[in-house]
C-alpha positions as CSV (number, residue, x, y, z in Angstrom):
1,M,0.0,0.0,0.0
2,T,1.7,3.2,-1.2
3,S,0.1,6.6,-0.8
4,E,1.7,10.0,-1.1
5,F,1.4,12.7,1.4
6,Q,2.3,16.1,0.0
7,P,1.2,19.1,2.1
8,H,2.0,22.6,0.8
9,L,2.3,24.1,4.2
10,T,4.9,26.6,5.4
11,I,5.2,27.2,9.2
12,G,7.8,29.6,10.4
13,K,11.0,28.8,8.4
14,Y,10.0,25.2,7.7
15,C,8.5,24.1,4.4
16,V,7.9,20.6,3.4
17,R,9.6,20.3,0.0
18,D,10.6,16.6,0.1
19,A,7.2,15.2,0.9
20,P,7.2,12.0,3.0
21,R,6.0,8.8,1.5
22,W,4.4,5.8,3.2
23,K,6.7,2.9,2.9
24,D,6.1,-0.7,3.7
25,S,8.2,-1.7,6.8
26,G,8.1,-5.3,5.9
27,V,5.7,-6.1,8.8
28,A,2.2,-6.8,7.9
29,G,-0.1,-3.8,8.6
30,K,2.8,-1.6,9.7
31,N,3.9,1.2,7.4
32,R,6.3,4.1,8.2
33,L,6.8,7.6,6.9
34,D,10.0,7.9,4.9
35,Y,11.6,11.2,4.0
36,P,13.5,11.2,0.8
37,S,16.2,13.4,2.3
38,G,16.4,11.1,5.4
39,E,17.1,14.1,7.7
40,F,14.0,14.4,9.9
41,T,11.3,12.3,11.3
42,V,7.8,13.7,11.8
43,T,8.3,14.0,15.5
44,E,11.5,15.9,15.2
45,N,9.9,18.4,12.8
46,V,7.0,18.9,15.1
47,E,9.2,19.3,18.1
48,N,11.4,21.8,16.3
49,L,8.3,23.8,15.2
50,I,6.9,23.8,18.8
51,L,10.3,24.8,20.3
52,E,10.7,27.6,17.8
53,Q,7.2,28.9,18.6
54,L,7.9,28.6,22.3
55,R,11.1,30.6,22.0
56,L,9.3,33.3,20.1
57,I,6.6,33.4,22.8
58,R,9.2,33.6,25.5
59,G,10.9,36.5,23.7
60,D,7.6,38.3,23.2
61,T,6.7,37.8,26.9
62,A,10.1,39.2,28.0
63,N,9.5,42.3,25.9
64,I,6.0,42.7,27.3
65,N,7.3,42.3,30.9
66,A,9.9,45.0,30.2
67,D,7.3,47.3,28.8
68,V,5.0,46.8,31.7
69,S,7.8,47.5,34.1
70,E,8.6,50.8,32.3
71,I,5.0,51.8,32.4
72,K,4.7,51.1,36.1
73,M,7.8,53.3,36.7
74,R,6.3,56.1,34.6
75,L,3.0,55.9,36.5
76,T,4.5,56.1,39.9
77,S,5.8,59.7,39.3
78,P,2.5,61.2,38.3
79,K,0.8,59.4,41.3
80,E,3.3,60.9,43.7
81,R,2.8,64.4,42.1
82,L,-0.9,64.0,42.3
83,T,-0.7,63.1,46.0
84,L,1.4,66.2,46.6
85,V,-1.1,68.4,44.8
86,E,-4.0,66.9,46.8
87,K,-2.1,67.7,50.0
88,G,-1.4,71.2,48.9
89,I,-5.1,71.7,48.1
90,A,-6.1,70.4,51.5
91,N,-3.6,72.8,53.1
92,L,-5.2,75.7,51.1
93,H,-8.6,74.7,52.4
94,G,-7.4,74.8,55.9
95,D,-5.7,78.2,55.4
96,M,-8.9,79.6,53.8
97,A,-10.9,78.4,56.9
98,I,-8.5,80.2,59.2
99,V,-8.8,83.4,57.1
100,Q,-12.6,83.2,57.2
101,L,-12.6,82.8,61.0
102,R,-10.4,85.9,61.3
103,L,-12.6,87.9,59.0
104,D,-15.7,86.9,61.0
105,R,-14.0,88.0,64.2
106,Q,-13.0,91.3,62.6
107,G,-16.6,91.8,61.5
108,D,-17.8,91.2,65.0
109,R,-15.3,93.6,66.4
110,I,-16.3,96.3,63.9
111,E,-19.9,95.8,64.9
112,R,-19.1,96.2,68.6
113,I,-17.1,99.4,67.9
114,E,-19.9,100.9,65.9
115,K,-22.4,100.1,68.6
116,R,-20.2,101.8,71.3
117,L,-19.7,104.9,69.1
118,D,-23.3,104.9,68.0
119,L,-22.3,104.8,64.3
120,T,-24.9,102.3,63.3
121,A,-27.4,103.5,60.7
122,A,-31.0,103.1,61.9
């Protein structure tokens, strides 16, 4: 039983040019794939493709990790600045409250002075 298997598939840098052929192994019902070049078996090709893809994924993951680390470092500076701005605004609110109290006291004092001097308009 001889059938030909000739895929036209290119994955990564691998392309099957020398298509494997089913050969009779001499044992009844047992056939094997035979590559004309004799270099690779099917499992070696698949393992090489998988390893190549895993290496590419590992490299991409390393690049993504480096980018995320850089983004984290860039985000910490604006967060710290925003915290300082919020603290400054809170301090300004406190200062404004103090000034308002002083103005209220000054207004009360002016009213008392006007009453003593009878300067109030009736």
